[in-house]
Each structure stands twice: as structure tokens, then as C-alpha cells.
C-alpha positions as CSV (number, residue, x, y, z in Angstrom):
1,X,98.7,109.1,-131.3
2,X,95.9,108.8,-133.8
3,X,95.4,105.5,-136.1
4,X,96.8,106.1,-139.4
5,X,95.5,105.4,-142.8
6,X,97.0,102.4,-144.8
7,X,98.7,105.1,-146.8
8,X,100.5,105.9,-143.6
9,X,98.4,109.2,-143.6
10,X,97.0,109.8,-140.2
11,X,93.2,109.6,-140.3
12,X,91.2,112.3,-140.6
13,X,90.3,114.2,-137.3
14,X,86.5,114.7,-135.2
15,X,87.7,117.9,-133.8
16,X,85.2,121.1,-135.3
17,X,87.1,123.0,-138.0
18,X,85.6,126.1,-138.0
19,X,85.9,128.5,-140.9
20,X,85.2,132.1,-140.8
21,X,84.7,134.9,-143.9
22,X,82.8,135.2,-147.1
23,X,81.1,132.7,-149.0
24,X,80.2,134.4,-152.5
25,X,78.5,133.1,-156.2
26,X,81.3,132.7,-159.2
27,X,80.1,133.0,-162.8
28,X,82.4,131.1,-164.9
29,X,82.9,131.6,-168.4
30,X,80.9,128.5,-170.4
31,X,84.0,129.2,-172.8
32,X,87.7,128.5,-171.8
33,X,90.4,131.1,-172.2
34,X,88.4,133.9,-173.1
35,X,87.7,137.6,-171.7
36,X,85.1,138.3,-169.6
37,X,83.2,140.2,-172.2
38,X,84.0,138.0,-175.2
39,X,82.3,135.3,-172.6
40,X,79.3,133.7,-174.5
41,X,77.4,132.7,-171.0
42,X,78.4,131.9,-167.6
43,X,77.5,129.3,-165.1
44,X,77.2,130.1,-161.2
45,X,79.6,128.2,-159.6
46,X,79.3,128.4,-155.6
47,X,82.6,129.8,-154.0
48,X,84.3,132.2,-151.6
49,X,87.5,130.4,-150.0
50,X,86.8,130.2,-146.5
51,X,83.6,128.4,-147.7
52,X,85.2,125.8,-149.7
53,X,87.4,125.0,-146.8
54,X,84.5,124.1,-145.3
55,X,83.8,121.7,-148.0
56,X,86.5,120.3,-148.5
57,X,87.1,119.3,-144.9
58,X,83.0,118.2,-144.7
59,X,84.1,116.0,-147.9
60,X,87.0,114.2,-146.5
61,X,85.3,113.3,-143.7
62,X,85.6,115.7,-141.1
63,X,84.1,118.3,-139.2
64,X,83.0,121.3,-140.7
65,X,81.3,124.9,-139.5
66,X,81.1,127.8,-141.7
67,X,80.3,131.2,-139.9
68,X,79.7,134.4,-142.5
69,X,76.7,136.4,-143.6
70,X,74.6,135.8,-146.9
71,X,72.1,138.3,-148.4
72,X,68.2,136.8,-147.4
73,X,67.8,136.0,-151.7
74,X,67.6,133.1,-153.0
75,X,71.9,132.9,-154.1
76,X,72.2,133.1,-150.3
77,X,69.9,130.9,-149.6
78,X,71.5,128.5,-151.7
79,X,74.5,128.7,-150.6
80,X,73.5,128.1,-147.8
81,X,71.6,124.8,-149.0
82,X,75.1,123.8,-150.5
83,X,76.7,124.2,-147.3
84,X,74.0,122.1,-145.6
85,X,74.3,119.7,-148.8
86,X,77.9,118.3,-148.0
87,X,77.5,118.1,-144.4
88,X,78.9,121.2,-143.1
89,X,77.2,122.9,-139.5
90,X,75.4,126.3,-140.4
91,X,74.5,127.7,-137.3
92,X,77.0,130.6,-138.1
93,X,75.6,131.6,-141.2
94,X,73.3,135.2,-141.0
95,X,71.5,136.6,-143.2
96,X,70.8,140.2,-144.5
97,X,67.5,141.6,-145.6
98,X,69.0,144.5,-146.9
99,X,72.0,143.4,-148.8
100,X,72.4,141.0,-151.2
101,X,74.6,138.0,-151.7
102,X,78.0,138.9,-153.1
103,X,79.0,138.2,-156.8
104,X,82.5,137.1,-158.9
105,X,82.7,136.8,-162.4
106,X,85.8,135.2,-162.8
107,X,86.9,134.2,-166.3
108,X,89.6,130.9,-166.8
109,X,93.1,132.1,-169.2
110,X,94.3,129.3,-171.9
111,X,96.9,128.6,-168.7
112,X,94.2,127.4,-165.8
113,X,94.3,131.0,-163.9
114,X,92.0,133.3,-163.0
115,X,90.9,137.2,-163.8
116,X,88.3,138.4,-161.2
117,X,85.4,140.9,-161.5
118,X,83.2,141.4,-157.9
119,X,80.1,142.8,-157.6
120,X,80.1,143.4,-153.5
121,X,79.1,147.4,-153.0
122,X,78.3,146.3,-150.1
123,X,77.4,142.7,-150.4
124,X,75.9,141.5,-147.2
125,X,79.7,139.0,-145.9
126,X,81.1,142.7,-145.4
127,X,78.2,143.7,-142.9
128,X,78.0,140.9,-140.7
129,X,78.9,142.3,-136.8
130,X,80.5,141.4,-133.7
131,X,76.9,140.8,-131.9
132,X,75.5,138.4,-134.8
133,X,78.3,136.1,-133.9
134,X,77.5,132.2,-133.2
135,X,80.0,132.4,-129.7
136,X,79.3,129.5,-128.5
137,X,79.9,127.6,-131.8
138,X,83.2,129.9,-132.4
139,X,84.1,128.3,-128.6
140,X,83.8,124.7,-129.5
141,X,86.2,125.1,-132.5
142,X,89.8,122.8,-132.1
143,X,90.5,124.6,-135.6
144,X,90.2,128.2,-136.6
145,X,90.1,129.0,-140.4
146,X,89.9,132.4,-142.0
147,X,91.6,134.5,-144.9
148,X,91.6,138.4,-145.4
149,X,89.0,139.5,-147.4
150,X,87.0,139.7,-144.0
151,X,89.3,142.7,-143.2
152,X,88.7,145.0,-145.6
153,X,85.7,146.9,-144.4
154,X,83.9,147.7,-141.3
155,X,81.8,145.6,-139.7
156,X,83.1,142.5,-140.9
157,X,86.0,143.9,-140.0
158,X,85.4,143.8,-136.0
159,X,83.7,140.7,-136.2
160,X,86.3,138.5,-137.9
161,X,88.8,140.7,-134.8
162,X,86.4,139.3,-132.3
163,X,85.9,135.7,-133.7
164,X,89.3,135.7,-133.8
165,X,89.9,136.6,-130.6
166,X,87.2,134.1,-128.5
167,X,88.5,131.1,-130.8
168,X,92.3,131.2,-129.7
169,X,91.3,132.7,-126.0
170,X,88.9,128.8,-126.3
171,X,92.5,127.3,-127.3
172,X,91.8,126.9,-130.7
173,X,94.2,126.3,-133.4
174,X,94.5,130.0,-135.7
175,X,94.7,129.1,-139.4
176,X,95.6,132.0,-141.8
177,X,95.3,131.9,-145.6
178,X,95.4,135.8,-146.6
179,X,94.1,134.5,-150.3
180,X,94.8,137.8,-151.8
181,X,92.1,139.2,-154.5
182,X,93.8,143.0,-155.3
183,X,90.4,144.5,-156.7
184,X,89.3,144.6,-153.8
185,X,91.3,146.2,-151.7
186,X,91.5,150.4,-152.2
187,X,95.0,150.2,-153.1
188,X,98.0,147.1,-152.7
189,X,99.2,149.4,-149.6
190,X,96.3,148.7,-147.4
191,X,95.8,145.2,-148.6
192,X,99.3,144.4,-147.0
193,X,99.0,146.7,-144.3
194,X,95.7,145.0,-143.5
195,X,97.0,141.3,-144.6
196,X,99.7,141.6,-141.8
197,X,98.3,143.6,-139.2
198,X,96.8,140.2,-137.9
199,X,99.9,138.3,-139.0
200,X,101.6,137.4,-135.6
201,X,98.1,135.6,-134.0
202,X,98.5,132.7,-136.6
203,X,99.2,129.8,-135.3
204,X,99.5,127.9,-139.0
205,X,99.7,130.3,-142.6
206,X,99.1,129.2,-145.7
207,X,100.9,131.7,-148.8
208,X,100.6,131.1,-152.9
209,X,104.0,132.2,-154.2
210,X,102.3,135.2,-155.6
211,X,101.1,135.6,-152.3
212,X,104.5,135.5,-151.1
213,X,106.0,137.7,-153.6
214,X,103.0,140.7,-152.3
215,X,104.1,140.6,-149.0
216,X,107.6,140.0,-149.1
217,X,108.0,142.9,-152.0
218,X,110.5,140.7,-153.8
219,X,110.3,138.6,-156.9
220,X,112.0,135.6,-155.0
221,X,110.5,132.6,-153.7
222,X,113.0,130.6,-151.4
223,X,113.9,130.0,-147.9
224,X,115.0,133.4,-146.8
225,X,112.3,134.9,-148.7
226,X,109.7,132.8,-146.5
227,X,111.9,132.8,-143.4
228,X,111.2,136.7,-143.6
229,X,107.6,136.3,-142.8
230,X,107.8,133.9,-139.7
231,X,107.0,135.3,-136.7
232,X,107.2,133.7,-133.1
233,X,104.6,131.9,-132.3
234,X,104.1,130.3,-135.7
235,X,103.9,126.5,-135.7
236,X,104.0,126.1,-139.2
237,X,104.3,128.4,-142.2
238,X,103.1,126.8,-145.7
239,X,104.0,128.1,-149.4
240,X,102.4,126.7,-152.3
241,X,103.8,126.3,-155.5
242,X,100.7,125.0,-157.7
243,X,102.1,122.5,-160.0
244,X,106.0,122.6,-158.2
245,X,104.1,121.3,-155.1
246,X,104.9,122.8,-151.6
247,X,107.5,124.3,-149.1
248,X,107.4,123.9,-145.7
249,X,108.8,125.5,-142.6
250,X,109.1,125.0,-138.7
251,X,110.8,126.1,-135.7
252,X,112.7,123.0,-136.1
253,X,112.9,121.6,-140.1
254,X,111.8,122.5,-143.3
255,X,111.7,120.9,-146.3
256,X,109.5,120.5,-149.9
257,X,107.2,118.0,-151.0
258,X,106.6,117.7,-154.8
259,X,102.9,118.3,-156.8
260,X,101.2,115.1,-158.5
261,X,101.2,115.8,-162.0
262,X,97.3,115.8,-163.2
263,X,95.4,117.2,-166.3
264,X,94.7,121.1,-165.2
265,X,91.2,122.1,-166.4
266,X,91.0,125.0,-163.3
267,X,92.8,126.0,-160.4
268,X,90.1,127.7,-158.6
269,X,89.7,125.8,-154.9
270,X,92.8,124.1,-155.2
271,X,94.7,126.0,-152.4
272,X,91.4,125.5,-150.2
273,X,91.4,121.9,-150.6
274,X,95.1,122.3,-149.5
275,X,94.5,124.2,-146.7
276,X,91.1,121.8,-145.4
277,X,93.1,118.3,-145.9
278,X,95.9,119.6,-144.0
279,X,93.6,120.6,-140.8
280,X,91.3,117.7,-141.2
281,X,94.1,115.8,-140.6
282,X,96.1,117.4,-137.9
283,X,92.8,118.7,-136.1
284,X,92.7,116.0,-133.4
285,X,96.8,115.6,-133.1
286,X,98.8,118.6,-133.3
287,X,101.7,117.2,-132.4
288,X,102.1,116.3,-136.2
289,X,103.2,119.6,-137.1
290,X,106.6,118.9,-134.7
291,X,107.1,115.3,-136.3
292,X,108.6,115.9,-139.9
293,X,107.6,112.3,-141.2
294,X,103.8,112.5,-140.5
295,X,103.6,116.7,-141.1
296,X,105.3,115.3,-144.7
297,X,102.7,112.6,-145.3
298,X,100.2,114.6,-144.5
299,X,101.2,117.2,-147.1
300,X,101.3,114.4,-149.7
301,X,97.6,114.0,-148.7
302,X,97.4,117.6,-149.3
303,X,98.9,118.0,-151.9
304,X,97.0,115.4,-153.7
305,X,93.6,116.7,-152.5
306,X,95.4,120.4,-154.3
307,X,95.5,118.4,-157.7
308,X,92.7,116.5,-157.8
309,X,90.5,119.6,-157.8
310,X,92.3,121.4,-160.5
311,X,91.1,118.3,-163.0
312,X,86.9,119.5,-163.1
313,X,86.0,123.0,-163.5
314,X,84.5,125.6,-160.0
315,X,85.8,124.5,-156.8
316,X,83.0,122.7,-154.6
317,X,82.2,120.0,-157.1
318,X,86.1,119.5,-157.8
319,X,86.9,118.9,-154.1
320,X,87.5,115.6,-153.8
321,X,87.0,112.3,-151.0
322,X,89.0,110.2,-149.1
323,X,89.0,107.4,-151.1
324,X,89.7,109.8,-154.8
325,X,92.5,111.0,-152.9
326,X,93.7,107.3,-151.6
327,X,93.6,106.2,-155.2
328,X,95.9,109.1,-156.6
329,X,98.2,108.3,-153.9
330,X,98.2,104.4,-154.6
331,X,98.7,105.2,-158.4
């Protein structure tokens, strides 16, 4: 059995967690609570959910790698440099000479929630081809994590499906966070269909309360609604509920873990911090997913990671270290 930290949380594992998908630059207004048009200026913040997860893992002492495509431009090189700076293995990164790195303008409303406007026409991440994948790197993953944005267009969709297949054939745990961004999809129906097209391949799935409502076409956020998304091969289904914590479902048990209450500045990256924390605690010991007491302690740790991430602006600068999380757990 894996050893534990003093607070009862299993230690971070040393197995490789490979994150697949997009990395981009979020431009965030210098003033909160304004529309994009009203913003007097913007600060650039590196982002993209799969990249955030990779950095979250690395910040917690785990072993992370990122697979994706960036523009062969100043922003793309900057993003690759940020991954390196945070200790994420960049052997899975490709650069496209003909397309730019994706940009997103993100405004924070007064309640800390976000509105997006994307510049991808097409951006480099959408152009990753199956033959560009670092297959050896993907084969060495203990956990393979991905979202749904990479399913929107070809050739990236085919690259995504191939990478999943390679990881699964090599015995990796498949982790899926759909990370719904409706403005990027041709229609809500297409988004729902494509997100669900790979649903039954995942071992671990994390959805937010908003995504649960979207996927089930219901305004109910309850056990019946969550379990309507269950599939027979699933090991763990998680529903994150913002400042109400999270709910967890397995074949044999289900329950809820309360949130930590902090002064929220920006919710960007909180879900990615939560996912990264969970993955780096189970990467070497998947039996945690079948042991309710240990799973609850990991989810409490993951909730703490998510909470800390909301206390600063931007995702990556806010992702916590193990020591910061332990301090919050003790408090």
C-alpha cells in the first residue's frame, strides 16, 4: 500500500500522467466585473485545461507530460517554456509553422465566473495529426488525461482517438474532463453528441454541475441525474459543485465531500487543480478508487487544491504546492 502524508492523504505517485489537448493564452481584463468591450486592458495568462492539469500534477510533485500542438510563434514558444519551467515533460509538443497559437479573451463577472471569446481559425492545437503523436511517450503513461475540445475538428479529433487507443492498449487509466466550452462548438447538439461519443472509454470522469445539466438535459443536480451518465466500465464519476464541494460515484458506494471556504477571486483552473490532485494521488495505487475512506481523503485534498486555485487570478500561477494544501487541510 502507498505510504501516507501526516494528514492521512496518500502520497503523490511517481507514475507518468500524460495530458492531451490544447494549451492557449487567456487574455484576462485588468479590472474584474467588466465586459470584454469595457475592459481597459488585458493581462496574458497561460491556460488550456489539459495543460493546467499537467502543471497541477507537477506542482504537487507528480510526474507530468503534455501532448499537443502550439503555433511556431512567440506565444507558442512562451507556452512551451512555461511547461518546462514548471517541470512538465515537453516531448509530446509539436509546433505548427502555418497556424497561430490559440488565444481566448476571458472576462470575470462580479461573481468570479467567466465569459469567453476565442480566436482559433484554425489555431495550431486543432491541426495536430495522428502521425505527429509521440506514441512511445503515450505508451509510458500510467494515466492518460484529456478533454473534449480536441474532438471538435479534424485532424485533431483523429489524433485524440488514436492517442486514447494507444494509452488504453498500454494499460493506462483513462481520465476524462469534458471541460465544456459551448462557443467553440458548431451547436449544443454537436457538443453533446461528440462529448458522449467517447464517454464509455473513460475509467474516471469529472463533470461540473453545469456540464451535468447540459449532458443530461435536466436542471436537476442529484444522484439520479449523475448516475444516468454511469457506464459499466467506469471506476469513478465525479461531479464538482463549486463552493459546495463534490459528489463521487463508484460501482459500490457514493457520497459527497464538502468544499473549503476561501475568498474567491477567480475560478479559472479550479477544476483542473482538482483533477490534477486526484490523478497524482491515484496514479500508483488505483485501489484507492475502491476504498471509500481513502478516496474521501484524496477528494478532500483535491477540493483543497481547487479552493486555493480560486484565491488568485489566472490558472497556472494559482496552482498550489503540496505544502500549501497541507496548510489549508490543517487549518
